[in-house]
C-alpha distance (Angstrom), angle and dihedral (degrees) to the residues before:
residue distance angle dihedral
M1 . . .
Q2 3.82 . .
H3 3.78 88.3 .
L4 3.83 92.7 49.1
D5 3.79 92.4 47.7
A6 3.84 90.5 51.9
M7 3.81 92.4 46.8
R8 3.81 91.6 50.2
E9 3.79 88.1 50.6
A10 3.83 89.6 50.2
T11 3.82 88.7 51.5
A12 3.75 90.4 53.2
L13 3.79 91.3 49.8
T14 3.81 91.8 51.0
R15 3.82 90.9 51.0
A16 3.78 87.3 53.1
G17 3.80 91.2 51.3
R18 3.82 94.0 -113.1
L19 3.76 94.1 134.5
A20 3.79 100.8 160.3
E21 3.81 92.3 50.8
A22 3.86 90.5 48.3
T23 3.77 93.5 50.3
A24 3.78 93.0 45.9
L25 3.82 90.6 50.7
I26 3.77 92.2 50.7
Q27 3.79 92.3 48.0
R28 3.79 90.3 50.4
T29 3.77 93.7 46.7
L30 3.77 94.7 49.2
G31 3.73 92.1 42.5
G32 3.79 99.4 -100.3
A33 3.82 92.7 -79.0
A34 3.74 97.4 100.5
P35 3.85 115.7 103.7
V36 3.75 92.0 -145.2
R37 3.79 133.4 147.0
V38 3.76 130.3 -172.7
V39 3.79 128.5 -130.0
P40 3.79 112.3 -172.7
G41 3.78 103.1 -72.2
E42 3.79 92.4 -1.9
I43 3.82 137.9 92.2
V44 3.78 115.2 -158.9
I45 3.83 129.7 -167.3
D46 3.79 114.1 -141.2
E47 3.78 96.1 -143.9
E48 3.80 94.5 -178.5
R49 3.80 89.7 57.2
L50 3.79 89.3 42.3
R51 3.81 90.1 60.0
H52 3.83 90.8 45.4
D53 3.78 97.8 46.4
H54 3.76 96.9 37.6
P55 3.83 111.9 33.7
P56 3.80 118.7 -175.2
G57 3.81 111.4 -76.4
A58 3.79 96.6 17.5
P59 3.83 106.6 173.6
P60 3.78 120.4 -113.7
G61 3.78 117.7 -102.4
R62 3.80 142.8 104.2
E63 3.83 113.9 -49.9
E64 3.76 133.1 -177.3
S65 3.77 129.2 -149.0
P66 3.77 132.5 -178.5
D67 3.77 116.1 -89.6
V68 3.84 120.0 -143.5
D69 3.82 91.2 -104.8
G70 3.75 94.7 54.4
G71 3.83 97.4 -96.7
T72 3.79 127.9 103.0
A73 3.77 134.5 -98.9
S74 3.75 121.7 -157.1
H75 3.80 136.4 -152.2
V76 3.68 137.6 177.7
P77 3.84 112.3 -141.4
G78 3.73 112.6 -140.6
S79 3.80 95.2 -147.6
R80 3.78 142.9 6.3
C81 3.80 109.0 -50.0
T82 3.80 119.5 -133.0
T83 3.76 127.2 -177.4
G84 3.80 94.0 -121.5
G85 3.77 94.4 44.2
L86 3.78 94.5 50.8
R87 3.81 92.0 43.0
E88 3.80 91.7 51.2
F89 3.81 90.9 46.4
L90 3.78 91.0 53.8
R91 3.77 93.2 44.5
G92 3.79 89.7 49.4
Q93 3.79 91.1 52.8
L94 3.77 94.2 45.3
A95 3.81 93.5 43.7
K96 3.81 87.7 58.2
V97 3.78 88.6 59.6
A98 3.79 94.7 44.6
D99 3.80 95.6 46.1
G100 3.76 102.8 26.6
V101 3.80 109.7 34.8
R102 3.80 91.8 91.2
T103 3.79 89.7 54.2
H104 3.83 87.4 63.9
L105 3.84 97.5 45.6
P106 3.78 114.0 121.9
P107 3.79 117.2 -94.5
S108 3.80 89.7 -108.1
E109 3.88 89.2 73.6
P110 3.83 105.5 64.1
G111 3.75 121.1 175.3
P112 3.73 119.9 -99.4
S113 3.78 123.2 -85.5
V114 3.80 105.5 -114.5
P115 3.85 114.7 -157.6
A116 3.79 118.6 -134.2
L117 3.79 108.8 -108.1
P118 3.84 125.6 -154.4
G119 3.89 94.5 -133.6
T120 3.76 129.8 90.2
I121 3.79 126.6 -93.9
V122 3.80 114.0 -147.9
R123 3.78 121.4 -168.6
A124 3.78 118.9 -162.6
V125 3.86 143.6 155.6
H126 3.79 122.5 -129.2
R127 3.77 114.9 -150.7
G128 3.71 121.2 -168.7
A129 3.83 142.4 151.1
A130 3.83 91.7 -78.4
G131 3.83 95.7 46.9
A132 3.76 143.7 -80.4
R133 3.80 131.9 -71.7
P134 3.77 130.7 179.4
Y135 3.75 119.9 -128.6
T136 3.80 140.3 -177.6
I137 3.81 126.8 -140.9
Y138 3.77 126.2 -161.1
V139 3.83 110.2 -154.1
P140 3.79 110.3 -166.8
T141 3.77 126.1 -146.1
T142 3.81 88.6 -130.3
G143 3.75 128.8 78.6
T144 3.86 131.8 51.3
G145 3.75 134.7 -133.2
P146 3.82 121.0 5.4
R147 3.77 108.9 -3.6
S148 3.78 132.3 -148.4
L149 3.82 115.1 -107.0
V150 3.80 124.9 -145.1
V151 3.85 116.9 -167.3
M152 3.85 113.4 -153.9
L153 3.79 119.6 -159.2
H154 3.83 116.0 -161.8
G155 3.82 125.3 -142.4
G156 3.80 128.9 -117.1
M157 3.79 118.3 -60.7
Q158 3.80 88.9 22.6
T159 3.75 134.3 107.9
A160 3.82 127.1 -148.1
D161 3.82 89.1 -103.5
D162 3.85 91.0 49.8
F163 3.77 90.7 53.7
A164 3.79 94.2 44.5
A165 3.78 91.6 52.4
A166 3.80 95.8 44.2
T167 3.87 95.9 47.8
R168 3.84 96.5 35.1
M169 3.79 87.4 -147.1
S170 3.78 90.2 147.4
E171 3.82 88.8 61.5
L172 3.77 89.4 52.9
A173 3.84 88.9 47.2
Q174 3.82 89.2 56.0
E175 3.77 91.3 46.5
H176 3.82 96.0 49.1
G177 3.79 101.0 28.5
F178 3.82 102.4 -117.8
L179 3.81 131.6 131.6
V180 3.81 118.0 -112.5
A181 3.76 125.0 -162.8
Y182 3.82 128.6 -164.6
P183 3.83 113.4 -162.7
E184 3.74 114.0 -164.7
Q185 3.80 129.9 -142.4
V186 3.83 115.3 -132.9
T187 3.83 124.8 -135.5
S188 3.78 90.6 -125.7
A189 3.80 87.1 66.7
N190 3.78 95.6 40.0
P191 3.88 122.2 0.3
M192 3.81 91.2 -140.7
R193 3.82 95.9 44.2
Y194 3.84 95.2 -108.7
W195 3.75 119.9 153.4
N196 3.78 105.5 -120.9
W197 3.79 97.8 -120.1
F198 3.79 93.9 150.9
K199 3.77 97.8 58.4
P200 3.76 118.9 93.3
A201 3.83 91.6 -139.7
D202 3.82 87.9 59.6
Q203 3.79 99.8 46.7
A204 3.80 106.1 68.8
R205 3.73 138.1 77.0
G206 3.74 116.2 -94.8
A207 3.81 95.3 17.3
G208 3.76 142.2 83.5
E209 3.82 122.0 -17.6
P210 3.83 94.9 -16.5
S211 3.78 88.4 61.8
I212 3.75 91.2 47.6
L213 3.82 92.5 50.8
A214 3.77 92.8 46.0
G215 3.83 87.3 49.1
I216 3.79 89.5 55.9
V217 3.82 89.3 54.5
A218 3.79 91.0 50.4
E219 3.78 90.9 47.8
I220 3.77 93.4 50.8
A221 3.82 91.3 47.7
A222 3.82 89.4 52.9
E223 3.76 92.3 54.4
H224 3.81 102.3 35.1
A225 3.81 134.8 38.3
V226 3.79 101.5 -97.1
D227 3.81 126.8 176.4
R228 3.80 98.9 -132.4
D229 3.84 90.3 -159.0
R230 3.82 89.2 60.2
V231 3.81 105.1 52.0
Y232 3.82 114.4 129.1
V233 3.80 137.7 177.1
A234 3.80 129.3 -153.6
G235 3.80 133.9 168.5
F236 3.73 148.9 167.1
S237 3.79 128.4 -116.9
A238 3.78 107.4 -37.8
G239 3.78 87.1 6.7
A240 3.77 88.8 54.7
A241 3.77 92.7 51.1
M242 3.82 88.6 50.5
A243 3.82 89.2 48.9
A244 3.80 88.1 56.0
V245 3.83 88.9 50.2
L246 3.82 90.7 51.2
G247 3.81 93.5 47.4
A248 3.82 91.4 51.2
A249 3.83 95.0 43.5
Y250 3.81 97.6 41.1
P251 3.83 110.1 33.3
D252 3.77 87.2 147.6
V253 3.82 90.1 60.4
F254 3.78 105.4 37.3
A255 3.80 118.9 54.2
A256 3.81 94.9 -165.2
V257 3.81 139.9 -5.3
G258 3.82 135.0 -133.4
V259 3.81 117.0 -154.3
H260 3.78 119.7 -172.2
S261 3.78 118.6 -175.6
G262 3.81 89.9 -22.4
L263 3.73 143.0 121.9
P264 3.83 138.0 -109.6
Q265 3.75 123.0 -93.1
G266 3.81 117.0 -89.7
C267 3.80 96.6 14.1
A268 3.84 91.7 125.7
S269 3.81 137.5 41.5
D270 3.79 97.5 -178.7
L271 3.79 142.5 0.4
A272 3.80 94.9 -78.6
S273 3.81 94.0 52.9
G274 3.80 88.8 43.2
L275 3.78 90.1 58.5
A276 3.78 90.9 46.7
A277 3.81 90.8 51.3
M278 3.72 91.6 50.9
R279 3.78 89.3 55.4
G280 3.75 101.4 35.9
A281 3.86 111.6 26.2
P282 3.84 98.2 -137.2
R283 3.77 121.7 -150.5
V284 3.75 114.7 -101.4
R285 3.76 136.5 -167.3
A286 3.81 118.1 -87.7
L287 3.81 115.3 -110.8
D288 3.77 117.8 -96.4
R289 3.77 87.7 -131.8
P290 3.81 112.4 35.1
V291 3.82 117.1 -134.7
P292 3.80 123.3 -162.7
V293 3.80 111.0 -106.4
I294 3.72 140.3 -174.6
A295 3.83 116.8 -161.7
F296 3.79 129.4 -168.1
H297 3.81 124.7 -171.2
G298 3.79 136.7 162.1
D299 3.81 114.5 -126.9
A300 3.81 90.0 -142.5
D301 3.78 94.0 53.8
P302 3.85 108.1 138.3
T303 3.80 94.3 -172.8
V304 3.77 106.5 51.8
A305 3.85 121.1 24.0
A306 3.72 110.8 -111.1
D307 3.80 92.7 -132.8
N308 3.81 87.2 73.6
A309 3.78 88.4 77.6
V310 3.86 89.1 58.4
R311 3.83 89.1 50.6
V312 3.83 90.8 50.4
V313 3.77 93.4 53.0
E314 3.79 92.3 44.3
Q315 3.76 90.8 50.1
F316 3.74 96.7 47.8
S317 3.87 98.4 38.4
G318 3.80 94.2 45.3
G319 3.79 100.0 -122.6
Q320 3.81 148.6 46.8
V321 3.77 118.9 -53.6
R322 3.76 103.0 -97.5
G323 3.73 123.0 137.0
D324 3.77 145.7 93.3
T325 3.80 111.1 -17.7
L326 3.76 116.1 -152.7
V327 3.78 127.9 -179.7
E328 3.82 110.3 -140.2
R329 3.79 112.8 -152.9
G330 3.78 123.4 -178.9
P331 3.77 139.2 143.5
G332 3.84 91.5 -65.8
R333 3.78 135.2 32.0
P334 3.82 118.8 -8.4
A335 3.85 117.1 -123.4
T336 3.72 137.4 -167.8
R337 3.83 118.0 -134.7
V338 3.80 123.0 -164.3
V339 3.82 115.8 -168.1
V340 3.78 113.5 -155.9
R341 3.82 116.0 -155.2
R342 3.78 133.2 -165.9
D343 3.82 118.4 -168.4
G344 3.75 87.6 -11.4
V345 3.77 94.7 -55.6
A346 3.82 122.3 113.1
V347 3.82 107.8 -116.6
G348 3.78 100.4 165.0
E349 3.76 143.9 22.0
L350 3.78 125.6 -162.7
W351 3.83 115.8 -163.2
T352 3.80 117.1 -169.3
V353 3.77 110.2 -169.7
H354 3.80 108.7 -155.4
G355 3.78 116.0 -133.4
S356 3.78 95.7 5.1
G357 3.82 123.1 126.4
H358 3.80 132.6 -159.0
A359 3.78 96.6 -37.6
W360 3.81 141.9 105.0
S361 3.76 108.0 -90.2
G362 3.81 112.4 -119.6
G363 3.75 92.0 8.0
V364 3.82 123.1 155.0
A365 3.77 116.4 -76.5
G366 3.81 109.0 -102.6
G367 3.81 91.1 18.3
S368 3.75 125.4 133.8
Y369 3.84 109.9 -81.8
A370 3.80 91.4 -14.6
D371 3.79 129.8 149.1
P372 3.83 107.8 -164.5
A373 3.75 92.1 -175.3
G374 3.76 95.7 68.8
P375 3.80 132.2 81.8
D376 3.79 113.5 -75.4
A377 3.83 102.8 -91.5
S378 3.86 91.8 -178.1
A379 3.80 93.5 55.4
E380 3.81 93.0 44.3
M381 3.83 91.2 50.1
V382 3.75 90.9 51.4
R383 3.79 90.9 48.5
F384 3.85 90.0 50.3
F385 3.80 92.5 46.0
V386 3.83 92.3 51.7
D387 3.77 88.7 55.8
H388 3.83 94.1 49.7
P389 3.75 117.3 59.7
R390 3.80 115.9 167.9
R391 3.81 111.3 -82.3
G392 3.78 120.7 -162.2
């Protein structure tokens, strides 16, 4: 229980952006031996370093490893240390955080109330050359003929069901008659269920997680009537960063992209540059083939710098963010919306939600990473998608 309490504390620190403190706490808790690093909200095991620092059959004894502040942290293994054993121990501890942290939330944070919908929920697993991922599809009772498809990518420490409940995208699917799919990251690929948007092996067409997700789209299209000119992808946080990767890698598959609290494609080549991008929103190269994009971001987000949304819209629309600026006022948080046009056609929208943090704007109260006070990001993305079928 002591380990779990410490790991929950580390998770809270990462959410607050206090990465050095979170990493130090994890190292202390796991005895300093764990080759771990922290992305905001995420704890990642460096397995290559794990194999190097802890070869199979390493003898017991006192070891030292670098601390984040340049000092050393010590541990005394209680038994012979094997690569597999240590890796499984770490994964076990981290999985407790990923799967159990909500169990320990205070009673004041109930889960969202999910309405019963008349459509069909289909659960499946896609298996391809790059690996396997489970996914859920909501098939509405509305709509006729080939339907649009929206692919929703959850953030870290979320499941597909969490994300569906928080965004209520299935309700919108029932209302408008489109299919919605929720792929799910597995802890074997990332202990905290983050899509690996910052890894070069997971950033290109035909490889890694992008190929798996594109394979899910192809699988759904083979089993359901899908309008291939109206396939869209949206995500939150790491899922948003992966949505950007997919939009850039597969412009022939995805007609438009929704990026909420995410980052532009190609802004990182490893974990360190990913952390830097989250803090600093680096400029990136415009896409060779622009793709319509709608981006949401809270200007009080402590995890991912809000300027990343500007970079996303610039990258996908092919120019600087200049356009019609509208102030959206409703019963909740105000927001500023910039509509970017090319040749008179809207190709990008940038929504800045004032006072919102790292959370899905307009999400369900009590939902995972949801801010019910903001404008309805789900509804606005659906509206944007409807206006942007794939062209040429």
